[in-house]
C-alpha positions as a printed Julia matrix, in Angstrom:
483×3 Matrix{Float64}:
 180.67    3.55  -37.67
 178.0     2.25  -39.36
 178.21   -1.01  -37.05
 178.56    0.85  -34.19
 175.23    2.94  -35.03
 173.79   -0.55  -36.06
 174.3    -1.63  -32.6
 173.6     1.98  -30.97
 169.96    0.84  -32.72
 169.57   -2.07  -31.61
 170.36   -1.03  -28.32
 168.31    1.62  -28.34
 165.4    -0.4   -29.71
 165.64   -2.96  -27.22
 165.63   -0.74  -24.22
 162.3     0.45  -25.85
 160.55   -2.47  -26.19
 162.19   -3.77  -22.63
 160.34   -0.8   -21.24
 157.44   -1.57  -23.23
 157.34   -4.95  -22.14
 157.64   -3.46  -18.58
 154.83   -1.49  -18.42
 152.52   -3.42  -20.05
 152.97   -6.39  -17.68
 152.93   -4.06  -15.04
 149.33   -2.22  -16.04
 147.97   -6.08  -17.11
 148.58   -6.97  -13.52
 146.61   -4.77  -12.1
 144.4    -4.87  -13.92
 144.4    -8.76  -13.38
 145.87  -10.23  -10.51
 146.2   -13.05   -8.27
 146.32  -13.66   -4.73
 147.7   -16.43   -3.27
 147.67  -17.0     0.44
 151.03  -18.83    2.22
 150.4   -18.19    6.05
 150.33  -21.3     8.35
 146.67  -20.0     9.19
 145.13  -18.91    6.07
 145.14  -15.64    7.3
 144.57  -13.23    4.32
 142.1   -16.16    2.46
 138.61  -16.26    2.93
 136.1   -18.88    3.68
 133.91  -20.52    0.85
 130.98  -19.46    2.33
 131.78  -15.46    2.13
 133.31  -16.42   -1.74
 129.75  -17.95   -2.46
 128.31  -14.84   -0.69
 130.22  -11.71   -2.8
 129.77  -14.24   -6.09
 126.05  -13.81   -5.43
 125.7    -9.55   -4.57
 122.91   -8.15   -7.15
 123.54   -4.8    -6.05
 126.98   -3.17   -5.24
 128.3    -3.14   -2.07
 130.01   -0.21   -0.14
 132.37   -0.49    2.5
 134.12    1.88    5.02
 136.71    1.12    7.16
 137.12    3.93    9.56
 140.16    2.51   11.16
 143.84    4.93   11.31
 146.62    3.14    9.48
 148.74    2.99   12.76
 145.85    0.84   14.34
 147.26   -2.43   15.24
 144.8    -4.0    13.03
 144.29   -1.68    9.84
 146.56   -3.92    8.36
 144.74   -7.47    8.73
 141.46   -5.19    8.08
 142.96   -4.38    5.12
 144.63   -7.5     3.98
 140.8    -8.94    4.43
 138.81   -6.45    2.42
 141.1    -6.97   -0.77
 140.07  -10.32   -0.85
 136.33   -9.43   -0.11
 137.34   -6.95   -3.35
 138.74  -10.01   -5.34
 135.93  -11.74   -5.17
 133.52   -9.46   -5.57
 134.1    -8.91   -9.09
 134.25   -5.07   -9.15
 130.7    -5.41   -7.2
 132.66   -4.74   -3.63
 134.22   -1.63   -3.02
 136.19   -0.29   -0.22
 136.91    3.49    0.87
 139.46    3.5     4.4
 139.04    6.9     6.4
 142.19    7.86    8.45
 140.07    9.81   11.75
 142.54   12.1    12.63
 143.15   13.24    9.32
 140.14   12.71    7.53
 138.23   14.63    9.94
 135.28   16.64    7.3
 135.08   12.89    5.14
 134.33   10.92    8.26
 131.85   13.19    9.41
 129.92   13.0     6.84
 130.03    9.34    5.92
 129.35    9.01    9.99
 126.44   11.48    9.67
 125.55    9.12    6.24
 125.58    5.44    7.97
 124.35    6.81   11.07
 128.07    5.97   13.41
 127.93    7.08   16.47
 131.32    5.1    17.67
 134.86    4.78   16.94
 136.94    2.25   14.71
 134.12    0.78   13.34
 134.07   -1.47    9.29
 130.37    0.29    7.9
 128.96   -2.25    5.28
 125.82   -1.16    2.98
 124.2    -1.95   -0.32
 120.96    0.44   -1.3
 119.26    1.85    1.92
 120.44   -0.91    4.28
 123.45   -0.32    6.69
 125.09   -2.11    9.53
 128.68   -1.64   11.13
 131.06   -3.88   12.82
 133.14   -2.76   15.97
 136.72   -3.58   16.91
 135.92   -5.87   19.66
 133.98   -7.95   17.27
 136.85   -8.48   14.93
 139.42   -9.82   17.46
 140.21  -11.55   20.76
 142.6   -10.7    22.85
 144.96  -12.77   25.32
 145.07  -10.89   28.44
 146.89  -13.24   30.64
 149.87  -10.66   30.59
 147.83   -8.2    32.09
 149.01   -9.24   35.79
 152.6    -8.75   35.07
 151.95   -5.63   33.63
 152.09   -7.03   29.73
 149.76   -5.33   27.16
 147.05   -7.79   25.43
 148.14  -10.05   22.73
 145.69  -11.18   19.95
 144.3   -14.47   19.84
 141.96  -14.51   17.53
 140.88  -12.51   14.04
 137.7   -13.44   13.64
 136.4   -10.53   11.24
 135.55  -12.61    8.3
 132.53  -14.18   10.3
 131.55  -10.43   11.66
 132.32   -8.75    8.13
 130.29  -11.75    6.42
 127.44  -12.13    8.69
 126.86   -7.86    8.62
 126.91   -8.26    5.0
 123.9   -11.02    4.78
 122.18   -8.28    7.67
 122.84   -5.96    4.9
 121.6    -7.77    1.81
 118.54   -9.72    4.12
 117.12   -7.64    6.76
 114.41   -9.55    8.3
 115.38  -11.37   11.22
 114.51  -14.65   11.92
 112.36  -15.29   15.42
 113.63  -17.93   17.83
 111.8   -19.04   20.63
 113.23  -20.89   23.74
 110.97  -22.86   25.62
 111.03  -22.78   29.38
 109.38  -24.27   32.07
 110.34  -27.29   32.51
 114.42  -25.97   34.33
 115.9   -25.05   31.01
 118.84  -23.25   30.73
 118.47  -19.27   29.77
 120.11  -16.36   29.8
 121.36  -16.31   33.72
 123.19  -18.81   35.0
 125.57  -19.51   37.79
 129.38  -20.35   37.16
 128.86  -20.68   33.55
 125.92  -23.0    33.27
 123.49  -20.58   31.79
 123.62  -19.69   27.58
 124.67  -16.23   27.78
 127.3   -16.39   24.82
 124.58  -18.35   22.32
 121.49  -16.62   22.83
 123.53  -13.17   22.58
 125.79  -13.97   19.2
 122.15  -15.36   17.96
 120.77  -12.14   18.55
 123.74  -10.21   17.2
 123.64  -11.76   13.68
 120.28  -10.59   13.36
 117.5   -13.02   15.06
 115.52  -11.72   17.34
 115.21  -14.32   20.67
 112.25  -14.65   22.16
 110.47  -17.47   25.74
 108.37  -20.27   25.57
 105.95  -21.16   27.77
 104.56  -24.64   26.45
 101.6   -25.08   29.38
  98.9   -24.79   28.61
  99.08  -23.51   24.64
  97.67  -25.42   22.07
 100.08  -24.54   19.46
 103.43  -22.9    18.54
 103.53  -18.73   17.96
 102.92  -18.51   13.57
 106.59  -16.15   13.68
 108.53  -19.05   15.15
 111.36  -19.38   12.51
 112.93  -22.22   15.22
 112.48  -23.27   18.67
 115.06  -24.57   21.15
 114.65  -27.14   23.56
 117.94  -26.02   26.24
 118.43  -29.38   28.54
 114.91  -29.61   30.56
 115.63  -30.84   33.8
 111.54  -31.75   34.27
 109.28  -33.9    31.65
 107.32  -32.38   29.23
 104.05  -33.29   29.79
 102.06  -35.56   27.28
 100.07  -31.97   25.41
 102.88  -29.88   25.24
 104.87  -32.75   23.11
 102.31  -33.17   20.98
 102.39  -29.2    20.91
 106.48  -29.58   19.43
 105.58  -32.57   17.32
 102.57  -30.35   15.36
 104.63  -27.45   14.5
 107.34  -30.0    13.3
 105.15  -31.75   11.54
 104.28  -28.57    9.95
 107.86  -28.14    9.1
 108.88  -26.1    11.91
 112.42  -26.44   12.7
 113.54  -27.65   16.19
 117.05  -27.98   18.25
 117.1   -30.23   20.89
 119.75  -29.63   23.37
 118.89  -33.46   26.13
 120.36  -34.29   28.72
 119.96  -37.75   30.74
 118.04  -37.15   33.23
 117.79  -39.17   36.43
 115.11  -39.93   39.07
 115.72  -39.46   42.84
 115.49  -41.93   45.25
 117.73  -44.52   47.04
 118.38  -46.5    43.25
 118.88  -43.61   40.97
 117.85  -44.32   37.23
 117.03  -42.58   34.03
 113.65  -40.93   33.94
 111.91  -39.91   30.49
 111.8   -36.32   28.91
 108.65  -36.41   27.31
 109.69  -36.55   24.15
 110.84  -39.72   23.55
 107.68  -40.47   21.24
 107.95  -37.15   19.84
 112.14  -37.96   18.65
 110.56  -41.95   18.2
 108.99  -40.69   15.14
 111.79  -39.02   13.01
 113.88  -41.95   13.88
 115.96  -40.43   16.93
 116.11  -42.8    19.98
 117.42  -40.76   23.84
 119.52  -43.84   24.79
 119.12  -44.3    28.9
 123.53  -44.21   29.3
 126.12  -42.03   29.89
 128.95  -41.68   27.06
 132.22  -42.39   28.68
 135.27  -42.26   26.31
 138.94  -43.36   28.24
 140.64  -42.42   25.01
 139.05  -38.85   23.89
 139.3   -38.05   27.85
 139.81  -33.88   28.96
 142.52  -34.64   31.82
 141.8   -33.87   34.52
 138.03  -34.25   34.57
 137.22  -37.57   34.37
 136.51  -39.94   30.85
 131.85  -38.9    31.08
 134.15  -35.69   29.84
 135.34  -36.28   26.25
 136.86  -34.31   23.25
 134.53  -35.99   20.0
 136.59  -35.86   16.67
 134.06  -37.58   14.68
 132.66  -35.25   12.66
 130.14  -35.88   10.09
 130.75  -34.58    6.32
 127.4   -31.91    6.85
 126.78  -27.97    6.52
 126.25  -27.79   10.58
 130.17  -29.61   10.75
 132.18  -29.4     7.91
 133.96  -26.31    8.67
 134.56  -28.16   12.12
 136.32  -31.04   10.6
 138.27  -28.75    7.67
 139.58  -27.33   10.45
 140.23  -30.17   13.4
 137.87  -28.35   16.29
 136.77  -30.81   18.74
 133.24  -30.28   20.49
 133.75  -31.05   24.28
 130.62  -33.38   25.95
 130.31  -34.2    29.51
 128.07  -35.82   31.57
 125.97  -36.83   27.86
 123.75  -39.09   26.71
 124.04  -41.37   23.46
 121.74  -40.94   20.78
 120.33  -44.32   18.94
 118.99  -43.78   15.31
 116.73  -45.73   13.24
 113.81  -44.36   10.42
 111.42  -42.14   10.66
 107.86  -42.68    9.9
 107.97  -40.49    6.86
 110.48  -42.08    4.97
 111.32  -38.99    2.81
 113.37  -38.09    5.75
 116.38  -39.68    6.97
 118.48  -39.43   10.28
 122.21  -39.12   10.55
 124.93  -38.55   12.49
 126.53  -35.2    13.43
 129.07  -35.68   15.86
 130.05  -39.46   17.47
 132.5   -40.64   19.95
 135.81  -43.21   19.78
 135.2   -46.11   18.64
 136.43  -47.44   22.21
 133.75  -45.44   23.47
 130.73  -46.57   25.7
 127.29  -46.08   26.97
 127.79  -46.49   30.98
 124.0   -47.98   32.43
 124.92  -48.51   35.36
 124.47  -45.17   37.47
 125.47  -46.22   40.33
 129.01  -46.43   40.24
 129.58  -43.63   37.82
 132.82  -42.41   40.21
 134.47  -45.87   38.96
 133.17  -46.21   35.43
 133.9   -50.52   34.51
 132.96  -51.6    30.52
 130.68  -54.52   31.0
 128.3   -56.29   28.9
 125.71  -54.29   29.29
 126.91  -51.18   28.87
 126.43  -49.71   25.1
 128.85  -50.44   22.6
 131.22  -47.48   20.77
 131.44  -45.46   18.2
 128.89  -43.43   20.22
 126.05  -40.41   18.4
 125.85  -37.93   20.33
 124.44  -35.39   17.53
 122.0   -36.3    15.21
 120.04  -34.6    12.43
 116.87  -35.58   10.31
 115.84  -33.35    7.15
 114.97  -34.18    3.42
 115.7   -33.65    0.02
 112.5   -33.97   -1.25
 110.49  -30.51   -2.06
 107.52  -29.29    0.11
 109.7   -31.63    3.21
 111.09  -28.75    5.19
 110.95  -29.88    8.41
 114.2   -30.35    9.89
 115.48  -31.25   13.41
 118.44  -31.33   15.38
 119.42  -33.74   18.69
 122.41  -33.05   20.47
 122.66  -35.63   23.47
 124.6   -32.96   25.79
 123.18  -29.42   27.32
 126.89  -28.17   28.65
 128.19  -28.29   25.02
 126.38  -24.9    24.74
 126.59  -23.25   28.17
 129.64  -19.91   28.99
 131.54  -21.85   30.62
 131.46  -24.91   27.51
 131.96  -22.46   24.92
 134.7   -21.05   26.48
 136.6   -24.11   26.89
 136.22  -25.94   23.65
 136.83  -24.72   20.5
 134.32  -26.22   18.54
 131.59  -25.79   21.03
 130.13  -22.09   19.86
 130.58  -22.85   16.3
 129.08  -26.58   15.87
 125.73  -24.77   18.17
 125.51  -21.76   15.89
 126.11  -23.88   12.95
 123.08  -25.95   14.09
 120.63  -22.67   14.23
 121.83  -21.37   11.28
 121.46  -24.42    9.07
 118.12  -25.53   10.66
 116.81  -21.41    9.79
 118.5   -22.21    5.77
 120.82  -19.92    6.7
 124.09  -21.96    5.31
 125.72  -18.71    4.41
 125.7   -18.26    7.75
 127.27  -20.7     8.92
 130.13  -19.91   11.83
 133.67  -19.93   10.34
 136.14  -20.25   12.21
 138.51  -17.1    13.95
 142.17  -16.84   12.29
 144.68  -17.86   14.78
 148.07  -16.33   16.03
 150.8   -19.17   14.49
 153.99  -18.16   15.79
 156.71  -20.28   14.44
 160.21  -20.67   16.31
 163.37  -22.03   14.94
 165.55  -23.09   17.84
 169.0   -23.44   17.19
 171.99  -25.78   18.91
 175.12  -23.6    19.75
 177.08  -25.5    17.4
 174.45  -24.72   15.03
 174.21  -21.22   15.02
 178.09  -20.95   14.74
 177.68  -23.1    11.42
 175.59  -20.24   10.5
 176.99  -17.63   11.38
 180.52  -18.76    9.65
 178.39  -20.14    6.52
 177.13  -16.49    5.82
 179.66  -13.86    7.5
 182.64  -15.78    5.6
 182.19  -18.89    3.18
 179.52  -16.97    0.72
 181.65  -13.9     0.61
 184.53  -16.78   -0.37
 183.28  -18.32   -2.58
 181.43  -14.97   -4.35
 185.06  -13.18   -4.13
 187.13  -16.85   -5.75
 183.93  -16.78   -8.57
 185.03  -13.47   -9.59
 188.36  -13.89   -9.78
 188.01  -16.74  -12.33
 185.94  -15.12  -14.49
 188.28  -12.46  -14.91
 191.25  -14.39  -15.26
 188.7   -16.46  -17.94
 188.07  -12.8   -19.57
 191.69  -12.11  -19.55
 193.01  -14.82  -21.71
C-alpha cells in the first residue's frame, strides 16, 4: 500500500509540476515572444527603415484600425501592425474597431481624429494625427473584370503608407519642392502617360508642398525651397538661369535633374545643349552626347534603346531596389560622365549603370538600326549619378538622371523600380532617409504540379501504406509486451 501511495504521490507531484511549467512557459511566451516570417515575400516582416522609425519613438504612438474583421485586408493589416507593436517596444498601442459592432466607440474616435471616411487606419501622437485609407494600402488587379471576376489583391503596400503616416505625425513640417518651368519640362498634365502626375501626387501625399518655379528673369531660387526638380527640359536654360541654380546648389541646396538628350533641328540631326552643362561640370557630372543602347537588357518589342538597368549602387537611393531586384526602365537615355567636383569635399558616384555590353550611340542618323563602332562610348554606362559630401557643413546634394522618361506616368506603370527610384532620390535629397520608398509585398503563389503517376503514388502512400505501417508497428509492440 505504501508503494502504491508513494507512486500516486509522485505522479501527483509530477502532474502539478508539469502544469506549473506549462503555465510559466505560456506566461513567459506571452510577455516575451519572437515572431518569424517564413513567407516567400516576407509579407509579415517590416523593413529596416520602419524598424528605425519605431525604435526612435520618443512619445507613445496610438494606432486605431477602423476595419471589420471580415474585411479582406483585416488579417494582413493586423499581422503587419503586430510587427509594428513588437518593434515599438511598448510605445506602440493598437486598437481595433469593428464599425458594425462598436458604433459608439467608432463615432467617439472618428470625432476625436476628425475621420469622415470608413475603412481607415489612424496614427496619432500628441496633438497630431493622420489616417491612411484602404486604397493606399493595396493595389488591385482588375484584369478579371471583363470576365465577370472580382478584383484580386496584386500588391500589399500598407507598410510604406503606414510608416510615412507616422513620419507625418512625428514631423508635421512640410518640405517645399519646386519644379522648374519655361523650358518644356514635363508637368502634371501630359498626353498618353507622358506627364509626371503620379510622381508629383506621391510627393504631396507624403507631406510635401509642390510649387512651380519660372526661372526666367529670377535672380534666386525661392527662399523656402527644400528641393528643386528639373524634369526633362526640351529647351536650353539661359546662362543667367543656370547661374541661379548654381548659386542655390553652392549655398547648400538640393537639386534633382532629369536630363534628356536634346536634338537640334535641321537636315543633319545633332545634339543640342541644355544650358546645364557648365553647372554640372563644376559638380563632376558630364552629359554625354550619345544615346544609351543595351541589347542584352532590351525590353521586348521596344528596341535596344529601351532597356532594364539592373546594376544598382549600394546607396540609400538604390539599396532597396537592389535588395528586391527591382530594375529601372530607361528609354532614349543619355549616358553620364563622372569626374571630380571643383570642391574636393564632394564626390560624384553612380547610382544606376547599364550592362557591360551596352554602349552610347553617337550616330543619330541611323538610330533605327544601331550598331556599335569605335566612335561610340563603351559600357557599362552611368545612367544616374549623385554628388554629395560627408564633411560637416557641406550640405549640397545633387542627383542627375540621363532620362526624364523614367519619371513619367506611363513608365512608372511599366517599371517596378521607376517610381521607387524617383521617390527615393527626392527623399534622400531632402534628408528624409527614413521615408525611402518601401517596396510593396507582392502576392507570390506557389503551385505544385504533379504528373498522374506521382499523384497516384502519393494517394496510395497516404491512404494505404502509412496506415498499414501504423498497424504493423502496433501489432509488433503488442506482441513484445505479451512476452
